[in-house]
N, C-alpha and C positions, 0 to 999 in steps of 0.2 A: 516601634511601628510594626504592626502585624504584617504578615505576608500579603494578605489581601489589600490592606491599606497601601502597601508599597506598590503593588501592581496598579492600583487605581491612580496613585500619584504619578507613576511613570506614564501611564496611558494619557492622562490629561495634560502632562507636561510636553508631550510630543505635538508639534504643530500639526494641525489638520491639513491633509493633502486634498487639494481641490479635485473634485470629481471631474473626469474628462468630459468636455462638452462636445456635443455632436457638431460636426462641421456645418456651418451656416448654409453652405451650398453643397449638398451631397453629390450633385452632378459634377461639380468641379473637383470634388474629392475623388470621384471615380476617374476623372480625366487624369489626375495625378497618379492614381493607381495603374491606369492603363499605360501611362508613359513609363513607369517603372517596369511594368510587365514586358513592354516592348524592348526596353533596354536589356532586361535579363534574357529575353529571347534572342536578341542579337548576340550577346556574349556567349550564350549556350551554343548557338550555331557556329560561331567562330571557333570555340573550343572543340566542338565535335569535328569540324573540318580539319583543324590542326592535328587532332588525334587520329583521324582517318588517314591523313598523309603520313603520320608517324607509323601507323600500323602497316601501311603499304611498304614503307621503307624497311621496317623490321621483317616483314615477310620476304622481301627481296634478299635481305642479309641472311636469313635462315636458309633460303634456297641456295644461295651461293656457298654457305658453310656446309650444307649437306652434299653439294656437288664436290666441294674440295675434299671432304672426308671420303666420299666414294672413290675419288681419283687416288687419294692416298692409300686406301685399302687395295686398289688395283695395283698400285706400285709395289706394295708389300708382297702381294701374291706373285708378281712377276719376279721380284728379287729373290723370294724364297724358291721359286721354280728354277731360277738360274743357278742357285747355290750347289745343288747336287752335281751338276755338270762340271762346275769348277773344281769341286772336291774330287770327282772321279778323274779329271784331267791331271790333278796334282798327284793322285795315287799312281796313275799310270806312269807319270814322269819319274817318280821314285822307283817304281819297279824297273823302268828302263835303266836307271843308274845302277840299281842292284845287279840287274842282268849284265850290264856292261862290265862292272868290276869283277863279278864272279866268273864271267866267261872270257875276260880279256886274255888270259894266258892261252886258252884254247884258240882264241882268235889269232893271237900272235903266232901260235905254232902252225895254224892252218894257212894263214895269209903270207904271201911272199914278202909283203912290205915289212913284216915283223920277224922274219927269219933271223935277222941280225941279232935278236935278243939271245938266241942260243948258239950263235956262231963263235962266241968268245973273242969277237973283234970289237974292241971298245970304240973305235972311231965310228963304225957304222951304227953301233948302239946309241951313242950320243946324238948322232944325226937323226935317229928315229924319235927321240924324246919329244921334240916340238909337235910332232903329229899326235903322239899320245896325249900331250897337254891339250891340244885342240879338241880332240874327241872328248876328253873328260870335261873340259870347260863347256863344251856344247851341251852335254848331258846335264851338267849342274845348272847351266843357264836355263834349260827347259824346266828344271825343278823350281828354280827361283821364280820364273815367270808364272808357273802354275800356282805356286804359293801366293804370289801377289794377286793373282786372279781370285783366289779363294778369299783372301783378306778383303779385297774390294767387294766381293759378293756378300760376305758377312757384314761389312760396313753398310752396304746398301740395305740389307735386311734390317739392321739396327736403326739406321736413319729413317727408313720407311716406317718402322714401328713408332719411332718418336713423332714422325709427321702425323701418323694416324692418331696418336694420343693428343697432340696439340689440336688437330682438326676436330676431334671429339669434344674437347673443352670449348673450342670456339662455337661449335654447333650447339652445345648445351647452353652457353651464354646467350646465343642468338635466340634460341627457343624460349629462354626465360624472359628476355627482353620483349619478344613478341607476345608472350602470355601477359606480361604487365601492360603492354600497350593496348592489347585487346580488352583487358579488364577496365582500364581507364576510359577507353573508347565506349564500352558498353555503359559505364557509369555516366559518361557525358551524354549518351543517347537517352538515358532515362531522365537526366536533368532537362534535356531539350524537350522531351515529351511532356514533362511537368510544366515547363515554361509555355509550351503551346497550349496546353489545357488551361493554364492560368489566363493567357491572352484571350482564348475563346470565351472563357467565363466572364472576364471583365468586359469584353465587347458585347456579349449578350446582355449584360446588366446595363451597359451604356445605352443600348437601343431601347431597352425596356424603360429606363428611368430618364430618358432624354426629355428635357423640358420643352413643352410645345405651347407657344403662346396661343391664347384663345383666338380661334379663327375670326371671331367678330372684330378683333383689333386690326385685321388686315383689310385693305380696300378691295373692292370687287374689281374685276377686269385683269388685264395682263400683269400689271405690277404686283397685285396681290397673288396671282397665280404663280409668278416667278418665285416669290418668297415661299409660297406653300410647297412648291416642288423642292426647294432647297431644304426646308424644314423636314420634309419627308425622308431626307437622306441622313438625318442626325444619327450619329453612332457608327456610320460606315467608315472604314479605315482610310487613312491617307496613303496614297501610292502615287509617286511622282509619275506624271504623264498620263494618269488614268482619267477617263471621262465618264465613268459609270458603266453599268449600274451598280457594280459591287464595291467600287472604290473610286476615290477622286483625288486630284490635287486641287489647289485653290482656283486656278483659272478653268480647270476641267469642270468643277462644280458650277461655276457661272455659265460656262458654255452650255452645259446640259440643261440648266434651269431655263435659259432663254430659248434653247432649242425646243423645250417642252411646250412652249407657247407659239412655236413657229417663227421665232425671231432668231437672227444670227448675230454673233459677236465674234471678234477675232479669237484666236486660240490662246495666246499667252497673256499674262497680266500686263506686260509692257505694251503689247498691242491693244489690249482692251482699254488701256488708259487714254487712248486716242479716240475711242468711240463716243458717240453722243455729245452732250454739251456739259460744260462745267457747272457745278452747283455749290453755293456757299454752305459752310458747315451748319449754320443754323436753319437751313432749309431742306436738310436731308429728309427723305421720305422713303417708304418701302420700295424696294426694287432698285434703288440707286447703288452704284458701285463705289466702294471705298478702297482706295489704293494706298499702299504703305511703302515706306523706305525710298531712298534716292540713290541710284535709279530705282524705278518701280520694280518690285520683285514679289509682291503679294497683293491679293485682292480678296475683299469680303463683300457680301450682299446685305445691304441694310434691311433690317426688319422694321425698324422705326427710327426715330431720331437719336436713340441712345444705344441700340443693340444691333449686332450684325451676326450673320451665320457664315461660317467659312470652314474650309479644309485647311487646318493649320500647318501641320508638319508631320513627318514620320513619327509614329508612336502616339499621336493624338488623333482620334477620329473626328469626323465632322461635328462641330459643336457651335455653341452660342457664346458670345462674349461682348463686353462693352466695346463700343467703336474705338475709343481711345486706348482701351486696355490691350487691344491687339498689337499696337505698335504706333510709330509716328505716322500720322496721316499726311500724305503728300499730294493727294488729288481726290476729287469726288466727281463722278460723271453720272449723268442721267441719260439712259438709252431710250427709255419709254417716256413719251410726253404725257 
């Protein structure tokens, strides 16, 4: 088999891959994209918030490390400044001992207390020895004390130097940790910016591509105008507690739509479920309120007998869906006769 024949055989032996089909409902596909974008945005915000907290903690750690290093350096300078005085005191103590021993004979000869050393009287001589021992011990004790002071001063200098070295290591580690946290925070900020841009883009496309039923299909009068107002809000974001004009929650959209025609309904979906009169499912018409779940926690506005417009949930802007597709219907009410 020639090389070309082999290639042809292999190509035709591979099962054909079906070409991707366009989503039958591009607007619903945009809804799904928007939901993913909102989820990514939420995660990016959480990540950035956590990294901002971490950066603040690392900044505090570096500040503490720098202050500790500065205090250690000050301690070293103080220890070094005290060392010469201790060394000078030790030198002076040694000089006093030297002077004491070199001049003791003269002192003995001049002082009445030591005249016995030259008297040739052993008894008085032995009686004077304790005094000599006392004086010698006193001088030597001063030398030992001075030497101890020098050792303590030298130890303080060495210990302070070690403390400075350790503080420098801690400060360097804290600086590196802060630099890492800042880099990750800046990267998270860029991710958040990208997520915000993505959300803004998909929201703009949702508004542009929002399906709008032909106006001729809506009745004239208040019921039709309520639905027209709600359809004019397609693509606007869901925000809990919002009543427009930039965002809505489910009952806020209903409230704003009825307010637009001068009518009033209660604020929450549970309260709205008590307004007007009940309507059978097969008699739903534009403007009726469709309630979901038990207890009632969601409301939509009927466009016709099969579709409704509603503010669904965070991450999904105001949109259109089949009445049953939204959720389990638990009540239908008609506010406008």
